[in-house]
C-alpha positions in Angstrom: -0.3 0.1 -0.4 1.2 4.0 -0.6 1.1 4.3 3.1 3.9 1.7 3.8 5.7 3.5 0.9 5.4 6.7 2.6 6.4 6.0 5.7 9.3 4.5 4.4 10.2 7.4 2.3 9.5 9.6 5.1 11.4 7.9 8.0 14.4 7.5 5.4 14.5 11.4 4.3 13.9 12.2 8.0 16.5 10.3 9.1 18.8 11.9 6.8 17.8 15.5 8.0 19.0 14.4 11.3 22.0 13.3 9.9 23.2 16.5 7.7 21.9 18.5 10.7 24.4 16.8 13.2 27.1 16.5 10.2 27.7 20.8 11.0 30.5 21.4 13.1 28.9 23.9 14.7 25.7 25.0 15.4 26.2 28.7 14.2 27.0 27.6 10.8 23.4 25.6 10.1 22.2 29.3 10.1 25.1 30.7 8.0 24.0 32.4 4.6 25.7 34.0 2.3 25.7 35.8 -1.7 23.0 33.6 -3.5 22.5 31.5 -0.4 19.4 33.6 1.3 17.8 30.4 3.4 20.2 28.7 6.2 19.8 25.0 6.9 17.9 25.7 9.7 15.2 27.8 8.1 14.9 24.8 5.8 14.7 22.8 8.5 12.2 24.7 10.8 10.1 25.2 7.2 10.1 20.9 6.9 9.1 20.4 10.4 6.3 23.0 9.8 5.0 22.0 6.9 5.2 18.0 7.2 3.5 18.7 11.4 1.0 20.6 9.7 -0.2 19.0 6.5 0.0 15.1 7.9 0.3 15.2 11.7 -2.5 18.8 11.9 -4.8 18.4 9.2 -4.6 14.3 8.5 -3.7 13.1 12.2 -5.2 15.6 14.3 -2.5 16.2 16.4 -3.1 19.8 17.3 -0.4 21.0 15.7 -0.5 24.7 15.4 2.0 25.9 12.4 3.9 29.1 12.5 5.0 29.7 9.2 6.8 33.3 9.8 9.1 31.9 12.6 10.1 29.2 10.4 12.3 31.9 8.3 12.4 34.2 11.4 13.7 31.8 14.5 17.5 32.2 14.6 20.1 29.9 16.5 18.0 27.2 17.7 20.5 24.5 18.8 21.6 21.5 16.6 19.6 19.4 19.6 16.3 20.9 19.3 16.3 20.6 15.9 17.2 17.1 15.8 14.6 16.1 18.5 11.6 18.3 16.4 12.7 16.1 13.5 12.4 13.2 15.4 8.9 14.2 16.9 8.1 15.0 13.5 8.9 11.2 12.4 6.4 9.9 15.1 3.7 11.9 14.0 3.9 11.1 10.0 4.4 7.3 10.9 1.2 7.4 13.6 -0.5 9.4 11.1 0.1 7.5 7.7 -0.9 4.3 9.9 -4.4 5.4 9.8 -4.6 6.7 6.5 -7.3 3.6 4.6 -6.7 3.3 1.1 -10.1 5.1 0.5 -8.8 8.5 2.3 -6.3 8.6 -0.1 -8.4 9.0 -2.9 -10.7 11.8 -1.1 -10.1 15.1 -2.1 -7.1 16.4 0.3 -9.1 18.6 2.8 -7.2 21.9 2.3 -7.0 23.5 -1.1 -2.7 24.2 -1.5 -2.4 24.7 -4.4 -5.1 26.0 -7.2 -7.3 22.9 -7.6 -8.4 20.4 -5.6 -6.2 17.3 -5.5 -6.4 13.7 -3.6 -4.7 12.9 -0.7 -2.2 10.9 -2.4 -1.2 13.2 -4.9 -0.3 15.9 -1.7 1.3 13.3 0.1 3.6 12.5 -2.5 4.0 16.0 -3.1 4.6 16.3 0.5 7.4 13.6 0.2 9.4 15.4 -2.5 9.1 18.4 -1.1 11.1 17.3 1.4 13.5 15.6 -0.8 13.9 18.7 -2.0 14.8 20.2 0.7 16.7 18.1 2.1 19.6 18.2 -0.9 19.1 22.2 -0.6 20.5 21.1 2.7 22.8 19.1 1.9 24.4 21.8 -0.5 24.0 24.3 1.9 26.5 22.6 4.3 29.2 21.4 1.9 29.3 24.7 0.5 29.5 27.2 3.9 30.6 24.5 6.5 
């Protein structure tokens, strides 16, 4: 079933996100921006945490998570240990939520209209997985370039 595949992909990529954050030599490098690099790895990490907890945890899993999107890009100097804790909590929310999503749920229209047109829950979950992978690549590049 697709939800098992999505759980595996989110688990893989969120664990890779933890690994990337752990690889930074110092906490301050996570928040570094320079030249045309306008988003720090820390901001991208917070954005992924907020995005996934909102669209999967809160909307599908009723976790009660309240997203504060502005803070995802304005908070600075969150310690590496806190980022990792939040990623681990996100992974728990994803696994719990996706385990209760049925094949019928996947074919339903996603509860929020995020883009200009309605989409199925299945489509949006695949989008969220690719969104994570996209920003994970940016974080990897940021680390290799600026750390």
